[in-house]
N, C-alpha and C positions, 0 to 999 in steps of 0.2 A: 504494500500500500504506500502511497506517497508519504514522504517524510513529513511534509508540512501539514498533513491532514490531522495529525494527532488523534487522540482517542475519540474526539467528537466525530471525526469522519468514520471511525469504526462504529460509533453508536448510530449514526444516521445512514449507514451503509445500505445501498439499494441493491438487493439481490438480483434485480432484473437488468442491471447495467452490464455492459459487455465486459467480460473478464479475459485477460490474455491466456493463451494456452500455457500448460505447464512448461516452465522453463528449466534449462539445465542448472541455472543458479538455485532454483528451489530444490531440485534433486540433489545437488551437491550439499546444500545446507542440511537436508534431511539425512543424507548419508554420513555427514560429519558426526552425528550422534553415535555412529558405530565405532569411532576411533578407540574408545576405552576397551572395546571387545574384539580388537583386530585379531588376536590369537585364536579366539573361539570361532570367529568368522572364517579364518583360514582353514581351521580343522574341519568346520562344517562344509565348506566348499570342496575340500579334498574328499570327504566322505561322499558328497553328492556326485563327484566325478567317478569314484569307484563304483557306487551303486548304479549309476547310469550306464557305465560301460559293461557291467555285469548283466544288466538288463538286455544288452544287445546280443548276448551269447546264445540264448535258447533257439532263435531261428537257425543259427549255424549248426547247432546240434540236431535239429530236425532235418535239415538238409543232408547232413552226414548219415542220419538214420535211413532216410529214404533212398539216397543215391548209393550208399556203400554197405551199411550194416545189413539191411534186409536183402538186397540182391545177392550179396556174397554169403549170406547165412552165417555171419560172424557173431557168435554168441558173446564172445568176450567184448567186442566193440559195442554190442547192444547193451551189455551190462554197464560198461563205463559211461555210455551215453545216458542211460537211465539214471545212474548215480549223479551224473553232472546236472541233469534236469532237476534232480532233488536238491542238490547242493546250492545251485544258483539262488533259488528263492529263499533258502534257509540263511545263507550268508547275507543276501540282500536285506532280509528282514532284520537280522541282528544289527547290521550296519545302519539300517533305517532308524532303529531305536536310538542309537547313539547320535545320528544326525538330527533326529527330532528333539532330543534333549538339548543339544547344542543350539539348535535353531530357536527353541522356546526360551532358553536362558538368555540368548542375545536379544530376541524380540522383547521379552518382558523387562530385561534390564534397560534397554533403550527407552521403552515407554515409561518405566519408573522414573528415569532421569528426566524425561520430557515433562511428565506430569508434575514432578517436584519443582522443576524450573518454572513451570507455568504458575504453580501455586505460590511460590516465593515471589514471582514478579507481580502477581495480583496484590499481594500484601504490601508491595512498594507503591502501589497506586494511591493517589490522594483520596480524601473523603469525598471530594466532588465527583470522582468517578463512580463510586458506589451509590451516590444519590441519583445517578442518571441511568444506571444499568440494572436490569432485572437479575436477581440472584440465580434464577433457573437457567438463564442464558449462559452465565459463567459456569454453572455446574455442567451444562451440556458440553462446553468446550473442554472441561476437565475430564469428563467421562466419555461421552459418545465420540467426540472428535479424536480424542487420544486413542480410543479403541480402534477407530478407523485407521489412524496412523500405524497402529500395531499390525493391522492387516497388511499394510504395505511393506513393513519391515520383515515380518516373520512368514508372510504368505507370498505376496506377489513377487518380491525380489528373488526369493528362493526358487519359485516356479520359473521365473525368467531364466535363471542360470541353468536349472535342471533341463528345461526344454531346449535351451540353446545347445547344450552339450549333446543331448539326445539327437537333435536334428542334424548337427554337423557329423556326428559319428555314424548315424544311419545313412547319411548321404555318401560318406566315404565308402562304406561297405557296399551300398547299392551300385556305386560306380565300378567297384571291383567285380561285382556279380554280373552285371549286364549294363554297360554304359548307354546303350541305345534306349532301353526302357527308362533309365534314369533321366535322360534328356527329355523324354515324353512327360515324366512325372514333374520335372522342373518347369515345364512350359506353362503350367497352370498356376504357378506360385504367385505371379503378380496379381492375380484375381483376389488373393486373400487380403490385399491392402484396401480393396474397395469398401467393404463394410466397416472396417475400422475408421477409415477416413470420413465416411459418410455419417456414421452414428457416434463416433467418439466424442465430438464436441457437444452434441445434444445430450448424450448420456451424462457427461460431466456436469452440465447445467442442471439436469434433473436431480443428480446426487446432491449438489450444493443446495438446491431448493429443498430437498428432503431434509437435509441437516438443519436448515434454517427453520423449517416448520417444526421439527422435533424440538429445537431449542425454545421456540415459542410455546409449545405444549408443556415442556418442562417448567418454563417460567410460570405458567398458569398453575400447574400443580404445586409448585413451591409456594405461591402466594395463597392458595386456597386450602392447602393441606397442613400448613403450619398452624400452631395453636391459635395465634391471633386471627389469622384469616378464617379458620374453621369457626371460631367463636362469632366473628362478624356475620358469616353466612347463616349461622343458626339464629342469631338475634334478629336478623332481618328476614328470615324465612326465604332465602334465595337459593336453596339447594337445587331446585328445579332449573332456575336460570343458569346457575353455574354448570349444571349437567348439560344443558343445551349448548353453552359456550364451549365446553370441553368436547362435546360430540362433534361440533363444527371443526375444531382444530384437529381432533383425531381423524376426522373424515378427510381433511386436507392432507394429512400425513399418509392416510391409506391410499388416496388417489395418486400421490407422488410415488408411492411404492409400486402401485399397479403400473404406472407409466414406465418406471424403471424396469420392472419384470417384462413388460410388453416389448420394450426396445431390446432387452437382452435376448428375448426369445426370437425376435426377428434376426438379430445378429447371428445367433447360433444356427438358425435355419439357413441363412445365407452361406455361412462357413461350411455347414454340412453338405449343402448342395454343391459347393465348389469342390469339396473333398470327393464327393461322389463322381463328379465329372472327371477329376483326375484319375480316380480309380478305374473308371470305365475306359478312359483313354489307354491306360497302362495295360489293362486286361485285353483290350482289343489288339494293341500292339504286340503283346506277348503271345497271344493266340496266333496272330499273323506270322510271327517269327517261327513258332512251332510248326505251323502248317507249311512253311517254306523249308522246314528241315534245317534250321540254323544251329542245331546241336544243343538246344535248350533242354535241360533235364527237368524232370518233375520236381525234384528237390529244390532246384534253383527257383522255379516258379513259386513254390510254397514259401521259401525263405524270402523271396523278393516281395511277395504279397504281405508278409509280416512286417518287413522293413518299410513298406509303403505306408502302413499304419503308423509306424514310428516317425515317418516324415511328415505326414499330413496332420497327425494328432498334435505333436508339439508345435507345428506351424499354426494350427488353429488356436492352440493355447497361447502362443506368443502374440497372435493377432488380438486375442481377447486380453492378453496381459497389458497391451498398450492402453486399452481402455480401463482395465483394472488399476493399473498404475496411476493413470490420470485421475480416476475417481478416488483412489485411496489417498493420493497426494493432496486432494482437496482438504482432507482432514489436517495434514501438515500445514497447508496454506492457512486454514482457519486458526490453528494453534499459533502459527507465526504472526498472524494479524494481532493477536493479543500480546505476544512477546515483544513485538515491535512498538507497542504503545509506549511513548516516553512518560515516565513518572513526572507528575507535576511538582511534587515536593522532593527535591534531591539535595544531597549534601554538596556543598561547594568543595573543590579540590583544596586540601589543606584545612578543612573545617576543624575548629578547636574542640577539645574535650575538657570540660570543667569538672574537676573532682568535687568542688564545693562551690556554692553560690551564696551571696548575701541575701538576695531576694528582692533587689530593686527592679521594678518593672516600669518601662517607659514606652508610651505610644507617641510617635513623632509624626505629626501631619499625615496620619493614616487614612487612606481612602480605599474602599473595597466595593466591588460589584461581583455578585455571584456569576452573572452573565450579562454582557452588554445588552441593554434593551429589556432586561428582565429583573424583577426583584427575586428574593430568595424563594418565595413560595412558587412563583411561576417557573423558576429554574428547576425546582424539584418535580414539578408536574409537567414539564415540557415534553417528556417522552423521548423516543428515539428518532423521530422524524423531523425535529426542528432543525432548520438549516440557518445557522448564524455564524458570522465570521469570527474566528479566533486566531490568536497568534500560534505558532507551531508548538509552543510548550503548553498550550491549553489553559493559560492563566486568565484569559479574558483580555480585552484591549485596555491597556493602562492609559489613563489620561495624563496630560493633554495629548491630542492626537493629530496626525497629519495623514493625508492620502498619499500612498507611495506604492507603486507596483501592484495596484489593484487591492491592496490591503491597508488597513489603518495602522499607522505606526506611531511610536512615541515622538512627540515634537518637543515638549518642554515640561518636565516633571514638577515645576515649581508651584503651579497653582491650577486648581480645577476651574477657576473663574475665567482663565484664558481660552478655554476650549469652546469653539462655536457650538451652539445648541444642536445643530444638525449632525454633528459628529459624535456627540456623547448621549448616553441615556439621559432622559429627563431627570430632574433632581430626585423624584421619588423612586427612581430605579436604583440609586446607589444605596447599598446597605449601610455604608459608613462614608462620611465626607469630612476631610481635614480634621481628624480626631487626634487631639494631643492631650496627654495627662501623664502624671507620674505617681507611682505608689512606692513609698519608701519601705525598706526592709522591715518586716514585722507588722506592717500596717494592714488594717482591714478596710478594703474599698468596697462599697456597696453600689451596684449598678441598678438604677431605677429608671423608669420611663414607660410610656404607653406601649402596647403591643405593636411589634414591628419597628421599634425604635432602633434596633441594632444591638441589643444587649447580648443575645446568644452569639452573634457574629463576633463580638469582642472576645468572648470566652473561647471561640474556636481559633482565633488568631494567636492567642498566647501560647498554646501548646503546639502551634504550627500545623494545625489541621488544614489550614489554608495559608497562603502568603498574601500580604497586602497587595492591592493593585498598584498603589503608590505609597510612599512613606516607609516607615520602618517600625518594627516592634523589637525592643531590646531587653535583655536581662543583665543587670550589672554593667551596663554600657556596651554589651556585646549584641550586635544585630543577630536575631535568631537564625538568619540565613548563613551566618558565619560559624555557627555551632553545629556539632554533630547531632543527629537525631537521637542517638542514645543518651546524650547529655540532657536533652529536653525531656525524654521519657523518664530519666532518673530523677530529675529535680522538680518536675511539675506533676502534680496529681489532680485528677479531675473526677468529680461526681456529677453525672448528668441527671436531668429530671427523669429520663427514661432509663431505668436500671436494667442492665442485661446480665443474666447469669447463664453459664453453660449448663447443659443437661448432665450434670456430674454431681459429686458430693459437695457439701458446703466447704469442707476442707480444701478440696481441689480448686474451688472458685476463689478461696482466700489466698492460696499459695500462688495463684496466677500473678499476684503483685510481687511476691518475693519467694521464689521456689525453695530457697534454703532456710526459710523460717522454721523454727522449732515449735513444739506444742505450747511452750510457755509464751512465746511471742504472739502466737495466734490467739491464745486465750486473752492475753492482755489487750490486744487490739479489739477483740470482740467485747470485752468488758467496757472499754472506752467508748464503743459504739452502742452500748446498752442492748446487746443482742446475745451475750454469753448465756444468761439464764434461760432464755428461750431455747437455744441450741442444746444446752445440757439437758433440758426436759424432754427432748425428742428421743424416741426409742433407740435410734442409731446415732444420736448425738451429731458430732461433726462429720460422720460418714453418711448422713442422710442425703439421698438424691433429691435435688431441688426441682427436677422435672424440666420439660422443654421451656426455655427462656425463664426458668424460675417460677413457673405458674403454680407449683405446689405450695408456694409461700404467698403471704399477703403482700400488698404494696409496701407497707411500712417495714415488714421483715426483710424484704428484698433490698430496700433502700439502706437499712442499717447494716446489712451484710456488705453492701457496696461501700459504705463509709468505713467499715472495719477493714475492707480490702485496701483502701487508700491509707488508713492509719498504719497498716502493716508495711506499706511501701515507704512511709515516712519521708514524704517530699518536703522541700523547702518552700515551694510555692503551691498554693491551692487554688483551684478554679471550681466554683460550686454553683449549682443551680439548686437552691434550697426549697423548691416548690413542694409544699406539703398540703395544698388545698384539698387534695382528693383523699386525705387520710383522716382517720378518726383522731379525736383530741389526744388520746393516750399515746398513740403512735407518733403524733406530731410533737408532743412534748419530749418523748424519748429521743427523737431525731434531733430536735433543737439542742438538747443537752449534749448529744454526741457531737454536733457541729461546733458547739462552743468549745469543747475539749480539743477537737482536731485543729481549730484555728489558732489556738494559743501559741504564740511565739513564731508563727509562720506568716508570710505574706499571703494575703487572701484576697481574691477577686470573686465577689459573690453577687449573683443576680438575686436581689433581695425581694422577698414577698411578705416579710413580717416586720412589724415596727420595731421589735426587740433587736433584730439584726441591724436595722438602720440606725437606731440609737447607739448601738455599740460600735458603729463604723467610725474609723478615723477620718474618712473622707467619703462623701456621697457624690457619685457621678450621675448626673441627670442627662439622659439622652432623649432626643426627639428627632425623628426622620434621619437618623444616622449622624447627627451632630451632637457635640457636647454643648448643651445650652446653659447648664449651671453646674457649679462645683463648690462644695463646702461641707460644713457640719449641719446637723439637723436644725439647730437653732438659727444658724446663719441663713440657711435656705428658706426657713419659714418667715424670717424677717423680711426677705426680699419680696415675698408675695408673688413669685413667678410660677413656673410649671410645677416645681416640687410642692409648693404650698397647695396647688390645685390637686395634685395626686394624693397628697396627704389627706385632704378632705374627702376624696372619693374612694381611695383604696386602703389607706393605712390608719385612718382615724379610729376605726372600730377596734384596733389593737391597743389603743391607749390604756385601757383599763388594766391589761395584764402587766403593764409597766409601772402602774401606780400602786402605792401601798393601800 
């Protein structure tokens, strides 16, 4: 795929557009995965050579039997020929077992490497990628497409080598047996290229369409069969509707499969007909030579007929292999499409690793847009067909902009105000605009503002889930883009409003933060998060399975486990969304106590929903439409009578009583 397309081109890929034929570059890239297994491959090809050559022996034994052993009534020769006919398949079978073992170990090894590389690459992709792609489509690339690639490695390529050796060897023997009949047999060979040339490209297109339809079907199954999707279907009574949608997608997969089978049947019919024509020509020519008294023996005719099958059979298989290889390499092509996607968030060469941080956080003139011309909600809902211009790294078009080479380019990064309105998203399209503030080490900063003000975007930029469109975010004076990703992961902890737990034990979910943590550290973290007593009261304690996405636990229990997980990580900087509006008062109180403990002595950036958090904050940052409109303490902001005072009256005032004696 074009380098400049980025992963957005992958997302909006049109399966109906013309695709180039399989290139040697693609084949070489696929074969490169066999380098670690070159020894096994050489041994496998050697065995294939031996097995193939042994398979050419039986017709010669039959010829000797008919022309010499039987006419001469030679019992000893007959016995040796019979033993030879028994030994050949026995030895071939044993060698075939070894060949199959080597072939499968090579094929499975290559696919394991490919699948592992693909999985690792996907985890290097930025959060933006996962908000735009359906999980089922990624699973299809990891499973169906990789299995298709395995077919090319362990099946098609081996068959091509085997049939090539068989064809060449049979042709050599046929020329020695009777060169005139061999020339007749060769005369029809060009006809075998006709069906492959005519059907190959169409069949490859059908296979790609089938893979795409399978990916769409997998995506739908992933959405509706996970616990959240299944719950939604049940609550709205849409099981019949989802069944109809699935039936439609499954039917499209069925029709693509039928088209593929139909085309393959026509291909085999054409090849079989050509083989029959060649056989008839050879039989007629052989019969004519016999009638002319050319010295043709019956044994030679029988042996030549057997070798004729060894000529046309492999030739038919090789003709089909061209299409098999093309369709199998579609799987490699689709896998490489993902591997070639450039990660949006990457470490710069020479990025620094910080063993410890003080915790100073600074946003310097930060502006951010999820996608040019879209706000965050529209970006998440845009689907795969939206066609919008992006720079090659997929970060969106940074302002200010200029038109250059058919794309928008950076003109002057100093001010958003310099950008002509026609070249930039309208003001409401920016999630953040010219945002600047500082949080000193150990301070608690509360983010407040109406919905859509950009609060969540701020919390996403600090752990570098996204990079600013312009401006810089820094820790202790270091631009985040100059630090290693492992440094950020080590020193920044985040608890989101939507808590995710793996379908594993409570202990395993906690150890995800710090795999080397001992039982005492785990218990201390859980006590600090007010969740230890609950866990200890479970029949299996810390070994309790939490269920898919943690659905066997309540919302408050999941959130407290998530807080314990961050406490166990022990980061210097905390990013928190303390939303507790959906919880009961007891769970809310327990979580608030846990949050107060975890924030002590750490730099904290909190999306505040409670007055108690706001009153405890060292600085309150008030956002509106992506801009910082107010900044100060609770008392200072109330005295100004601005947006904060309005929010206080409408959202926070009901919490006053809990802070008063």
